[in-house]
C-alpha positions as CSV (number, residue, x, y, z in Angstrom):
1,I,29.4,-8.9,-16.3
2,E,26.0,-8.6,-14.7
3,D,25.5,-10.4,-11.2
4,F,23.6,-13.5,-10.6
5,L,20.6,-12.6,-9.2
6,V,18.9,-15.0,-6.9
7,G,15.3,-14.2,-5.6
8,E,11.5,-13.9,-6.7
9,E,10.4,-12.0,-9.5
10,A,7.5,-9.2,-9.4
11,S,6.3,-6.9,-11.8
12,F,6.3,-3.0,-10.9
13,I,4.1,-1.1,-13.2
14,V,3.7,2.7,-13.4
15,I,1.9,5.3,-15.4
16,A,3.9,8.6,-15.7
17,D,3.1,12.0,-17.5
18,G,6.6,13.2,-17.6
19,K,7.1,14.5,-14.1
20,N,4.6,12.6,-12.1
21,F,3.5,8.9,-11.9
22,L,1.0,6.5,-10.4
23,A,1.8,2.9,-9.4
24,M,-0.4,0.3,-10.6
25,A,-1.2,-2.6,-8.4
26,T,1.5,-4.9,-7.8
27,S,1.7,-8.6,-9.6
28,Q,3.6,-11.8,-10.2
29,D,3.5,-14.0,-13.3
30,H,4.4,-17.5,-13.7
31,K,6.9,-17.9,-16.8
32,A,7.9,-21.3,-16.6
33,R,5.3,-23.6,-18.8
34,D,4.6,-26.2,-16.4
35,D,3.9,-27.0,-12.6
36,G,6.3,-26.0,-10.3
37,D,8.2,-23.9,-12.3
38,T,9.7,-26.5,-14.5
39,G,9.8,-26.7,-18.4
40,P,10.6,-23.9,-21.0
41,N,10.0,-20.1,-20.3
42,T,7.2,-18.5,-22.2
43,G,5.5,-15.6,-22.4
44,G,3.6,-16.0,-19.3
45,M,1.5,-18.7,-18.1
46,G,-0.6,-16.9,-15.3
47,A,-0.7,-14.0,-12.7
48,Y,-2.2,-12.4,-9.7
49,T,-2.4,-9.7,-7.8
50,P,-1.3,-8.4,-5.3
51,A,1.8,-9.8,-5.0
52,P,2.7,-10.6,-1.7
53,V,6.5,-10.7,-2.3
54,V,6.2,-6.8,-2.5
55,T,5.7,-5.9,1.0
56,Q,5.1,-2.5,2.2
57,A,9.1,-1.9,2.6
58,V,9.9,-3.6,-1.1
59,Y,7.4,-1.4,-2.3
60,A,8.9,1.8,-0.8
61,L,12.1,1.0,-1.9
62,A,11.0,0.2,-5.5
63,I,9.6,3.8,-5.8
64,E,12.3,5.2,-3.9
65,T,15.6,3.4,-5.3
66,I,14.2,2.5,-8.8
67,I,11.1,4.3,-10.3
68,K,11.8,7.9,-9.0
69,P,15.5,7.6,-10.0
70,T,14.6,6.3,-13.7
71,L,12.0,8.8,-14.3
72,L,14.3,11.8,-13.2
73,G,17.3,10.6,-14.9
74,M,15.1,10.4,-18.2
75,Q,14.0,14.1,-17.2
76,K,17.6,15.2,-16.9
77,D,18.3,14.0,-20.3
78,G,15.6,15.8,-21.7
79,C,13.5,12.9,-22.5
80,E,10.7,12.8,-20.2
81,F,8.7,9.5,-20.1
82,V,5.3,9.4,-20.6
83,G,3.3,6.0,-20.6
84,F,3.4,2.9,-18.7
85,L,6.9,1.9,-17.2
86,Y,7.0,-1.8,-16.4
87,A,10.1,-2.8,-13.9
88,G,10.6,-6.5,-14.1
89,L,12.3,-7.1,-10.3
90,M,14.1,-9.6,-8.7
91,I,13.4,-9.6,-5.0
92,D,16.3,-11.1,-3.0
93,S,15.7,-12.8,0.3
94,A,16.8,-9.6,2.5
95,G,13.8,-7.6,0.8
96,T,15.9,-5.7,-1.9
97,P,14.3,-5.2,-5.1
98,R,16.9,-5.0,-8.1
99,V,16.0,-4.3,-12.0
100,L,15.9,-7.2,-14.4
101,E,14.7,-5.3,-17.4
102,Y,12.1,-2.5,-18.1
103,N,9.6,-2.4,-20.7
104,V,7.5,0.5,-21.8
105,R,4.4,-1.4,-21.9
106,F,2.1,-3.3,-19.5
107,G,3.0,-6.9,-19.1
108,D,1.1,-10.0,-20.1
109,P,-0.6,-11.7,-18.5
110,E,-0.4,-9.3,-15.4
111,T,-2.3,-6.9,-17.2
112,Q,-5.6,-8.9,-16.9
113,P,-5.5,-9.5,-13.3
114,I,-4.9,-5.7,-12.8
115,M,-7.2,-4.4,-14.9
116,M,-9.7,-6.9,-13.1
117,R,-8.8,-4.7,-10.1
118,L,-8.8,-1.4,-11.2
119,Q,-11.9,0.7,-10.4
120,S,-10.7,4.4,-11.7
121,N,-11.1,4.7,-15.4
122,L,-8.2,3.8,-17.5
123,D,-8.9,6.4,-20.5
124,E,-9.0,9.2,-17.8
125,L,-5.6,8.1,-16.7
126,C,-4.2,7.8,-20.0
127,L,-5.3,11.2,-20.9
128,A,-4.0,12.7,-17.9
129,A,-0.4,11.5,-18.7
130,I,-0.7,12.3,-22.0
131,D,-1.6,16.1,-20.7
132,G,0.9,16.1,-18.1
133,Q,-2.0,16.3,-14.9
134,L,-1.2,13.0,-13.4
135,Q,-1.0,15.4,-10.0
136,D,-4.7,15.4,-9.9
137,C,-5.4,11.9,-10.2
138,E,-5.9,8.9,-8.0
139,I,-6.3,5.2,-8.5
140,S,-8.5,3.3,-6.7
141,W,-8.5,-0.9,-6.6
142,H,-10.9,-3.2,-5.7
143,K,-10.0,-4.8,-2.4
144,H,-10.3,-8.4,-3.5
145,A,-7.4,-10.1,-5.1
146,C,-7.3,-11.5,-8.6
147,L,-5.6,-14.2,-10.3
148,G,-5.6,-15.3,-14.3
149,V,-4.8,-18.7,-15.5
150,V,-3.3,-18.7,-19.3
151,L,-5.0,-21.5,-21.2
152,A,-2.9,-22.2,-24.2
153,E,-2.2,-24.8,-26.9
154,K,-0.3,-28.1,-26.0
155,G,3.2,-27.9,-27.0
156,Y,3.5,-24.2,-26.5
157,P,6.0,-22.7,-26.4
158,E,7.4,-24.9,-29.1
159,R,5.7,-26.9,-31.8
160,Y,1.5,-26.7,-31.4
161,N,-1.3,-26.6,-33.6
162,T,-4.2,-24.1,-34.1
163,G,-7.7,-24.0,-35.5
164,S,-9.2,-26.2,-32.7
165,K,-13.0,-25.1,-32.1
166,I,-13.2,-23.6,-28.2
167,Q,-16.1,-24.6,-26.2
168,G,-17.7,-23.3,-23.4
169,L,-17.0,-19.5,-23.9
170,A,-20.7,-18.5,-24.0
171,A,-21.6,-20.3,-20.4
172,S,-18.4,-18.7,-18.9
173,T,-20.0,-15.4,-19.0
174,Q,-22.4,-17.1,-16.4
175,F,-19.5,-16.8,-13.8
176,E,-19.7,-13.9,-11.4
177,N,-16.6,-11.7,-11.1
178,S,-15.0,-13.5,-13.9
179,K,-13.9,-12.9,-17.4
180,V,-12.1,-14.5,-20.0
181,F,-9.6,-12.5,-22.3
182,H,-8.9,-13.5,-25.8
183,A,-5.2,-13.7,-27.0
184,G,-4.4,-16.4,-29.6
185,T,-8.3,-16.5,-31.2
186,A,-9.8,-16.3,-34.3
187,L,-13.5,-16.3,-36.0
188,L,-13.6,-19.4,-38.4
189,D,-16.7,-19.8,-40.0
190,G,-18.8,-18.3,-37.2
191,E,-17.0,-20.3,-34.6
192,I,-13.8,-19.2,-32.2
193,V,-11.1,-21.2,-32.6
194,S,-7.7,-21.3,-31.2
195,N,-5.0,-19.3,-33.3
196,G,-1.8,-18.7,-31.2
197,G,0.2,-20.3,-28.3
198,R,-1.4,-18.5,-25.4
199,V,-5.2,-18.7,-26.3
200,L,-7.3,-17.4,-23.8
201,C,-6.4,-15.9,-20.0
202,A,-9.2,-17.2,-17.4
203,C,-9.6,-14.4,-14.5
204,A,-11.6,-14.2,-11.4
205,L,-11.7,-12.1,-8.4
206,G,-11.5,-13.4,-4.5
207,A,-11.5,-12.3,-1.3
208,D,-8.0,-13.5,-0.9
209,I,-5.3,-15.1,-3.6
210,K,-6.8,-18.5,-2.8
211,E,-10.5,-17.7,-3.4
212,A,-9.3,-16.3,-6.6
213,Q,-7.3,-19.1,-7.7
214,V,-10.4,-21.6,-6.8
215,N,-12.6,-19.2,-8.8
216,A,-10.3,-18.9,-11.9
217,Y,-9.6,-22.7,-12.1
218,K,-13.5,-23.3,-12.0
219,L,-13.6,-20.7,-15.0
220,A,-10.8,-22.1,-16.7
221,D,-12.1,-25.6,-16.0
222,S,-15.6,-24.6,-18.0
223,I,-13.4,-24.0,-21.3
224,S,-12.3,-26.6,-23.5
225,W,-10.8,-27.6,-27.0
226,E,-9.0,-30.8,-28.1
227,S,-5.4,-29.6,-27.1
228,K,-6.0,-27.2,-24.3
229,Y,-3.3,-26.9,-22.1
230,C,-2.5,-25.1,-18.7
231,R,-0.7,-24.9,-15.3
232,T,-2.5,-26.3,-12.5
233,D,-1.0,-24.6,-9.7
234,I,-0.8,-20.8,-10.7
235,G,-0.5,-18.8,-7.5
236,F,1.6,-21.2,-5.5
237,K,3.9,-18.9,-4.4
238,A,1.6,-16.3,-2.8
239,L,-0.1,-19.1,-1.2
240,G,3.1,-20.5,0.5
241,K,3.8,-17.0,2.1
242,N,0.3,-16.7,3.1
243,G,0.0,-20.4,4.8
């Protein structure tokens, strides 16, 4: 029987080469479909990085009590782990991180904001991991925060329609320090249409989470289709912590 854990979730992702590892930027996503973390759970309706809930103390605990022992245990078992290890953490009120789940991949939609902040060459990091040479690498990050808003089909994750023509994508390229990531889209008769539950992720950098939020929603608002749906409060937990 597992303990019932109360706290705040965060995503802690590292890249490992079997013996060495480098941590990615901390992040936090929003699983619930609707504002205020209400409604059904989804694959994620938005995310931001860095995650204020992962303080320096929490970060150190996650490294020393979770990531290092996990990778060392796999080494001892003769199955050195190479790739991205994603620990879904629950951080309690005392600042103690506990593992909810492990994934051997990046997170979605956390990856999109993380990639916006990554200044190192991802290809080189992946090749170094494959070659067991991460000890010679460093990861550098943009000093700004980044926030991403998932644009979904109304009704997701339950019943929803697809095939709606998406408008505003061309104009969205005019926004600075922003990017629209495609997920559930398709090309139909020369037009980009919705083709899934989570359709796009509108991401933007900012000096802090608040500015990134404002910029991301400006980008999200510039894109439309008949049954578009998104949360209006992505980042509210971080903003609450930062006042």
